[in-house]
C-alpha positions in Angstrom: -8.2 -12.2 -21.9 -6.0 -9.3 -20.9 -4.9 -9.7 -17.2 -5.9 -7.2 -14.7 -6.6 -6.9 -10.9 -9.3 -5.3 -8.8 -8.0 -2.3 -6.9 -8.6 -2.5 -3.2 -9.7 1.1 -2.6 -9.3 3.1 0.5 -9.0 6.9 -0.1 -5.9 7.2 2.1 -3.9 4.9 -0.2 -4.4 7.1 -3.3 -5.0 10.6 -2.1 -2.3 13.3 -2.5 -4.4 16.2 -1.3 -4.0 15.6 2.5 -2.0 18.0 4.6 0.2 15.1 5.6 1.4 14.0 2.2 3.3 10.8 2.2 5.4 9.0 -0.5 3.1 5.9 -0.5 0.1 8.2 -1.3 1.9 9.7 -4.3 2.9 6.2 -5.4 -0.6 5.0 -5.0 -2.1 7.8 -7.0 0.5 7.3 -9.7 -0.3 3.6 -9.9 -4.0 4.2 -10.2 -3.6 6.9 -12.8 -1.2 4.6 -14.7 -3.6 1.7 -14.5 -6.4 3.8 -15.9 -4.4 5.3 -18.7 -2.2 2.4 -19.7 -4.0 -0.8 -18.6 -5.1 -2.8 -21.6 -8.1 -4.5 -20.0 -11.5 -3.3 -21.1 -12.8 -3.1 -17.6 -11.7 -1.7 -14.2 -12.6 -3.2 -10.9 -12.9 -1.5 -7.6 -12.9 -3.6 -4.5 -14.4 -1.5 -1.8 -16.5 -1.9 1.4 -19.2 0.7 0.6 -21.0 2.3 -2.4 -19.7 5.6 -1.2 -16.1 4.5 -1.6 -16.9 3.2 -5.0 -18.4 6.5 -6.1 -15.2 8.2 -4.8 -13.1 5.8 -6.8 -15.1 6.7 -9.9 -14.7 10.4 -9.3 -11.0 10.0 -8.7 -10.3 8.1 -12.0 -12.7 10.2 -14.2 -10.0 12.8 -15.3 -7.7 9.9 -16.4 -10.2 7.9 -18.5 -9.0 8.3 -22.1 -11.5 5.8 -23.5 -14.8 4.4 -22.5 -14.3 1.6 -19.9 -16.7 -0.3 -17.7 -16.0 0.3 -14.0 -17.4 -2.3 -11.7 -17.8 -2.4 -8.0 -16.9 -5.6 -6.2 -18.3 -5.5 -2.7 -15.6 -6.3 -0.1 -18.2 -8.2 1.9 -18.1 -10.9 -0.8 -14.5 -11.9 -1.8 -15.8 -14.6 -4.1 -16.4 -11.8 -6.7 -12.7 -11.4 -7.0 -12.7 -14.5 -9.2 -13.9 -12.1 -12.0 -10.7 -10.2 -12.4 -8.6 -13.0 -11.0 -6.5 -10.9 -8.8 -6.6 -8.1 -6.2 -4.1 -5.3 -5.8 -3.6 -4.0 -2.3 -1.5 -0.8 -2.0 0.4 -2.0 1.0 2.1 -5.2 2.3 -0.8 -6.4 4.4 -1.8 -9.4 2.3 -2.2 -11.9 5.2 -5.7 -10.7 6.0 -6.7 -11.0 2.4 -5.4 -14.5 1.9 -7.1 -15.6 5.2 -10.4 -14.2 3.8 -9.9 -16.1 0.6 -9.5 -19.3 2.5 -13.3 -19.1 3.3 -13.9 -19.4 -0.4 -12.0 -21.1 -3.3 -8.3 -20.5 -2.7 -7.5 -21.0 -6.4 -10.0 -18.5 -7.6 -7.8 -15.4 -7.5 -4.4 -14.1 -6.6 -3.5 -11.6 -3.9 -0.9 -8.9 -4.8 0.5 -6.5 -2.3 3.4 -4.0 -2.4 6.1 -2.7 -0.1 6.7 0.9 0.9 8.4 1.5 4.2 9.2 -1.7 5.9 10.6 -0.3 9.2 7.3 0.4 10.8 6.0 -2.1 13.3 2.8 -2.7 11.2 4.8 -3.4 8.1 7.2 -5.7 9.8 4.3 -7.7 11.2 2.5 -7.7 7.9 5.5 -9.2 6.1 6.2 -11.6 8.9 2.6 -12.9 8.8 3.4 -14.2 5.3 5.0 -17.2 6.9 2.0 -18.3 8.8 -0.8 -17.1 6.5 -2.2 -19.4 3.8 -0.4 -17.6 0.9 -0.2 -19.5 -2.3 2.4 -19.7 -5.1 0.1 -17.5 -7.1 0.3 -14.6 -4.7 2.9 -11.8 -4.8 4.4 -9.2 -2.6 5.9 -6.6 -5.0 9.2 -5.1 -4.0 9.9 -1.7 -5.5 13.7 -2.2 -5.4 16.4 -4.9 -4.9 17.2 -3.2 -1.7 13.7 -3.8 -0.4 13.6 -7.4 -1.6 16.9 -8.1 0.2 15.4 -6.7 3.4 12.2 -8.7 3.0 14.1 -11.9 2.3 16.2 -11.3 5.4 13.1 -10.6 7.6 11.4 -13.8 6.3 14.5 -15.9 6.7 15.2 -14.8 10.3 11.5 -15.2 11.3 11.4 -18.7 9.6 14.6 -19.7 11.6 12.9 -18.7 14.8 9.7 -20.6 13.9 11.8 -23.7 13.1 13.3 -23.5 16.6 9.9 -22.9 18.1 7.9 -25.6 16.2 10.5 -27.9 14.7 9.7 -27.0 11.1 10.9 -24.1 9.0 8.1 -22.6 6.9 8.5 -21.7 3.3 7.4 -18.2 2.3 5.7 -19.8 -0.8 5.1 -16.4 -2.4 6.4 -14.5 -5.4 8.7 -11.4 -4.6 8.9 -9.7 -8.0 10.8 -6.4 -8.3 8.6 -3.7 -10.0 9.8 -0.1 -9.4 7.4 2.8 -8.9 6.6 4.8 -11.9 6.3 8.4 -13.1 4.4 10.1 -15.9 7.4 11.0 -18.1 5.2 13.0 -20.6 4.1 15.5 -18.0 7.7 16.0 -16.8 9.0 16.3 -20.4 6.8 19.2 -21.0 8.4 21.1 -18.2 11.9 20.6 -19.6 11.0 22.3 -22.9 9.0 25.2 -21.3 11.4 28.1 -20.9 8.5 30.4 -20.1 7.6 28.4 -17.0 11.2 28.5 -15.9 11.5 32.2 -16.5 8.2 33.0 -14.7 9.0 30.9 -11.7 12.5 32.3 -11.3 11.2 35.9 -11.6 8.6 35.1 -9.0 11.3 33.7 -6.6 13.8 36.5 -7.3 16.3 34.2 -9.1 18.5 35.6 -11.9 18.7 33.7 -15.2 22.3 32.7 -14.8 22.0 31.7 -11.1 22.2 28.0 -10.1 19.2 26.5 -8.5 19.5 23.3 -6.4 16.2 21.6 -5.7 15.0 19.2 -3.0 11.4 17.9 -3.0 10.0 15.8 -0.3 9.0 15.8 3.3 11.1 18.2 5.3 11.7 15.9 8.2 15.2 15.3 9.6 14.3 12.0 11.3 12.1 10.4 8.6 13.5 11.6 5.3 16.9 13.3 5.1 18.8 15.3 7.6 19.4 18.7 6.0 22.7 19.7 7.6 25.0 17.5 5.5 23.4 19.0 2.4 23.8 22.5 3.8 27.5 21.9 4.6 28.2 20.4 1.2 26.4 23.3 -0.5 28.4 25.9 1.4 31.7 24.2 0.4 30.6 24.1 -3.2 29.6 27.8 -3.2 32.9 28.8 -1.6 34.8 26.9 -4.3 32.8 28.1 -7.3 31.9 31.6 -6.2 28.6 31.2 -8.1 25.3 32.5 -6.9 23.3 29.5 -5.7 19.7 29.1 -4.5 18.4 26.1 -2.6 14.7 25.4 -3.0 13.3 23.0 -0.5 9.7 22.1 -1.6 7.9 20.0 0.9 6.1 20.3 4.2 7.0 20.3 7.9 5.7 18.0 10.6 5.6 20.9 13.1 6.6 24.5 13.8 9.6 23.4 15.9 11.1 21.5 13.0 10.4 24.3 10.5 12.3 26.8 12.6 15.2 24.4 13.0 15.4 23.8 9.2 15.3 27.5 8.4 17.7 28.6 11.2 20.2 25.8 10.4 20.2 26.9 6.7 21.3 30.4 7.8 24.0 28.9 10.1 25.5 26.2 7.9 25.1 27.6 4.4 25.0 31.3 4.8 26.3 31.9 1.2 23.2 30.1 -0.3 19.8 31.7 -0.7 17.4 29.3 1.0 13.8 29.2 -0.3 11.1 27.0 1.3 8.0 26.2 -0.6 4.9 24.1 0.3 5.3 21.0 -1.8 1.8 19.9 -1.0 0.5 22.6 -3.3 -0.3 20.8 -6.7 1.0 23.7 -8.8 4.3 23.8 -6.9 4.7 20.0 -6.9 4.1 19.8 -10.7 6.0 22.8 -12.0 8.9 23.7 -9.6 11.2 21.2 -11.4 11.5 23.7 -14.3 13.1 26.3 -12.1 16.0 24.0 -11.1 19.4 23.1 -12.5 20.3 20.3 -10.2 18.2 17.9 -8.0 19.6 16.7 -4.6 18.3 14.1 -2.1 20.6 12.8 0.6 18.2 10.3 2.1 19.7 8.7 5.2 16.7 7.0 6.7 15.8 3.4 7.1 12.1 4.0 6.4 13.1 4.9 2.8 12.8 2.0 0.3 12.7 3.3 -3.2 12.9 7.1 -3.6 10.4 8.5 -6.2 11.6 12.1 -6.4 15.0 11.4 -8.0 13.1 9.5 -10.8 10.8 12.5 -11.2 13.8 14.8 -11.4 15.4 12.5 -14.1 12.1 12.6 -16.0 12.3 16.4 -15.8 15.8 16.3 -17.3 17.7 17.3 -14.2 21.0 15.8 -13.1 20.6 14.3 -9.7 22.8 14.0 -6.6 21.6 11.3 -4.2 23.0 9.4 -1.3 24.2 5.9 -2.1 21.2 4.5 -0.1 18.4 2.0 -0.6 16.6 2.2 -4.0 18.7 5.1 -5.1 21.5 2.6 -5.6 19.5 1.1 -8.5 17.8 4.0 -10.0 20.6 6.5 -10.4 23.7 5.5 -12.3 26.8 7.1 -10.8 28.5 9.6 -13.1 25.9 8.9 -15.8 22.6 10.3 -14.6 24.2 12.1 -11.7 26.2 11.2 -8.6 25.7 8.8 -5.8 27.3 10.0 -2.6 28.9 7.3 -0.3 27.1 6.6 3.0 28.3 5.0 6.3 26.5 3.2 9.1 27.7 1.3 12.2 28.2 -2.4 11.9 25.5 -5.0 12.8 24.9 -5.5 16.5 25.2 -1.7 17.1 21.5 -1.1 17.5 20.0 -3.9 19.6 19.1 -1.4 22.3 17.1 0.5 19.7 15.3 -2.7 18.6 14.4 -3.6 22.2 13.1 -0.1 23.1 11.1 -0.1 19.8 9.5 -3.5 20.7 8.9 -2.4 24.3 7.3 0.9 23.0 9.9 2.9 24.9 10.5 4.5 21.5 7.7 5.3 19.0 8.3 4.8 15.3 9.4 8.3 14.6 11.9 8.3 17.5 13.2 4.9 16.5 14.0 5.8 12.9 15.3 9.1 14.1 17.9 7.5 16.3 18.9 5.2 13.4 19.2 8.1 11.0 21.5 10.0 13.4 23.9 7.2 13.0 23.8 7.2 9.2 26.4 9.5 7.6 26.7 10.9 4.1 30.1 11.9 2.7 29.9 15.7 2.8 33.2 16.2 0.9 32.2 13.9 -1.9 28.8 15.7 -2.1 30.6 19.1 -2.3 32.8 17.8 -5.1 29.7 16.6 -7.1 27.9 19.9 -6.6 31.0 21.8 -7.7 31.3 19.8 -10.9 27.7 20.3 -11.8 27.6 24.0 -10.8 30.6 24.7 -13.0 29.8 22.6 -16.0 26.5 23.3 -17.8 27.4 20.7 -20.5 27.7 18.0 -17.8 24.4 19.1 -16.4 22.7 18.8 -19.7 24.4 15.4 -20.5 23.5 13.8 -17.2 20.0 15.3 -17.5 19.4 13.8 -20.9 20.8 10.4 -19.7 18.4 10.4 -16.8 15.5 11.4 -18.9 16.1 8.5 -21.2 16.5 6.1 -18.3 13.3 7.3 -16.7 11.3 6.8 -19.9 12.8 3.4 -20.6 12.5 1.9 -17.0 10.2 4.0 -14.9 7.4 5.4 -17.0 4.1 4.2 -15.8 3.4 2.7 -19.2 6.4 0.4 -18.6 5.4 -0.3 -15.0 1.8 -1.1 -15.8 2.9 -3.5 -18.5 5.1 -5.2 -15.8 2.1 -5.4 -13.5 0.0 -7.0 -16.3 2.8 -9.5 -17.0 2.9 -10.4 -13.3 -0.8 -10.9 -13.1 -0.7 -13.1 -16.2 2.2 -15.2 -14.6 0.2 -15.5 -11.4 -2.8 -16.7 -13.3 -0.7 -19.4 -15.1 0.8 -20.5 -11.7 -2.7 -20.6 -10.3 -3.8 -23.0 -13.0 -0.9 -25.4 -12.5 0.6 -25.2 -9.0 -0.3 -27.4 -6.1 -2.5 -25.8 -3.4 -0.6 -24.9 -0.3 -2.3 -25.7 3.1 -5.7 -26.8 1.8 -8.6 -26.5 4.3 -9.1 -29.9 6.1 -12.7 -31.1 6.3 -14.0 -30.3 9.8 -11.3 -27.7 10.5 -11.8 -23.9 10.4 -10.5 -21.9 7.4 -8.8 -19.6 10.0 -7.9 -21.3 13.3 -8.3 -18.1 15.3 -11.7 -17.2 13.7 -13.6 -20.5 13.9 -17.3 -21.0 13.5 -18.6 -19.9 16.9 -21.0 -22.8 17.0 -18.1 -25.2 16.6 -15.7 -23.3 18.8 -18.2 -23.1 21.6 -20.1 -26.3 20.9 -19.5 -27.5 24.5 -21.5 -24.5 25.9 -25.1 -25.6 25.2 -27.0 -28.6 26.5 -27.6 -29.7 23.0 -27.3 -28.7 19.3 -29.9 -28.7 16.7 -29.5 -31.8 14.5 -31.2 -32.9 11.2 -33.2 -35.4 13.3 -34.6 -32.7 15.5 -38.4 -32.3 15.0 -39.9 -28.8 15.1 -43.5 -27.7 15.7 -45.2 -24.4 16.1 -44.9 -22.5 19.4 -47.1 -20.1 21.2 -45.6 -17.0 19.5 -46.2 -18.3 15.9 -49.5 -16.5 15.6 -49.4 -13.5 13.1 -50.0 -10.8 15.7 -47.2 -12.1 17.9 -44.8 -12.5 14.9 -45.4 -8.9 13.9 -44.6 -7.7 17.3 -41.3 -9.6 17.4 -40.4 -8.3 13.9 -41.1 -4.7 14.8 -39.0 -4.6 17.9 -35.3 -3.8 17.4 -34.3 -6.0 20.3 -36.0 -9.1 18.8 -35.4 -8.3 15.1 -31.7 -7.6 15.4 -29.6 -9.5 12.8 -32.4 -10.1 10.4 -30.0 -9.5 7.5 -28.1 -12.7 8.6 -31.2 -14.9 8.7 -33.6 -16.4 6.2 -35.9 -13.7 4.7 -39.3 -13.1 6.4 -41.2 -14.3 3.3 -39.4 -17.7 3.4 -39.9 -18.0 7.1 -43.6 -17.6 6.6 -43.7 -20.4 4.1 -41.8 -22.7 6.4 -44.2 -21.9 9.3 -47.1 -22.6 7.0 -45.7 -25.9 6.0 -45.1 -26.9 9.7 -48.6 -25.8 10.6 -50.1 -27.9 7.8 -48.2 -31.0 8.7 -48.2 -30.6 12.4 -44.4 -30.9 12.7 -41.3 -31.3 10.5 -37.8 -32.6 10.9 -34.9 -30.2 10.4 -33.8 -32.5 7.5 -37.1 -32.0 5.8 -36.9 -28.2 6.2 -33.4 -28.1 4.9 -34.3 -30.3 1.9 -37.2 -28.1 1.0 -35.8 -24.6 1.8 -32.1 -24.8 2.4 -30.4 -24.6 -0.9 -27.1 -22.7 -0.7 -28.1 -21.0 2.5 -28.5 -24.0 4.8 -26.2 -22.5 7.5 -28.3 -19.3 7.5 -31.5 -21.4 7.7 -30.2 -23.5 10.7 -29.4 -20.2 12.6 -32.9 -19.0 11.7 -34.6 -22.1 13.0 -32.8 -21.7 16.4 -33.8 -18.0 16.4 -37.4 -19.1 15.9 -37.1 -21.5 18.9 -35.5 -18.7 20.9 -38.7 -16.7 20.9 -41.1 -19.6 21.1 -42.2 -19.3 17.4 -41.1 -22.9 17.1 -40.6 -25.6 19.6 -38.4 -28.7 19.6 -40.7 -31.7 19.7 -40.1 -35.0 21.3 
């Protein structure tokens, strides 16, 4: 059986058409497209809360279906169905909730697989920290998109575990797989751009760029505090243009958080790189996002932000055959080979212990997420002189541009194409299945104890509230409201029929009442033996419900 996983589907995780386009959404859409196109399993599974979400999932994947495949909806109200694919893929690191839900069923029946994106947000930090107290198993995984992310995740888990050891006397083991699987790109679509001179010519004419001019391209969110501060890039560009005396255009294709930031970007470009023609395009437009690569000669991304983890756009640039200039930062350190695919520009931050005030104010909510990462980014420097030298070399040397572009293109196809990435996912799911079959169960549910200590059965948690509880020895007889006309009244009123979907069906209740009428009374044990089956808990609730409205009475 070819390994696969059900896709936990929420539109926000896979939708790139929103006005606030984020990297995790582009990555999610790319993963889903890659799974549909390159996944080897015959079927596709969608784990969603509603039929509406499932229909949306089907519509989203329809353009990518290259062969007939069965698409099956697994209702999120019933996690037991995840035993069919044997794994669930969640497009974020929040796996704790999913493994707690699994604990109400068979913990060995499927694996839970999440993935990291930004890990600086409060939600992500808590999600990852919860791994140490949630019932994760050795057959679960939190995918890290780069070694940089894995190092940060391991640091977070280790420091949190050290605290828990001090607090409780025992240091918990994460007990989870942390594989490194990078994000992917569709290399074929980018390869078409690099061999399409007509597209390049048309775009340049449209933007007023001469054939021999040099175009530097940045694609991504235009946000100084959450992506990359533009001023170091502007300063380096101005130095390079002054050195080379070549006509250079800088295209920044992305989107702004607000008008104030847009004005700041555009005004600072005029101030700090006046010799460069700055062009701003809306990178949310699908046509721009897919074709603007062909107009460029060099790609640049000087990320300086702690919310960055992988960096997808340099990989896309490499797939498009562009040499890349990136900061020596996070995932860029792994994806871009210095002086082979492009240049990695040195970066500098303060030493540890320099930002504890930021950490406190973030925790105390004196700083929101954007302000917190903004303060951190303002203390992260990129070597402007080194960037200017790299730009100068690539501007002046067309052969070097071509050589690095070809190296990057080959690297993107070998390591980052979605066909390669999906194969890595399938290998992971297979490995998790093998571990699931052999490894010992971690934190099994103890008889008489709740699957989740904070979400216990309310009738156990509050068992001390009532005078008595219904027992198997309790004897039930018909009450005054058991007559058909009274029953119909109760069933038609919302206030008395509320929760009917969580009780034994009406037809079965009528059979139980008829049995009791015929025999005069019945013990709860007898009723359960005749009618309980797999839904004895539901039936017990129903019996007390019937007592509540005097349809049944507890006899002596």
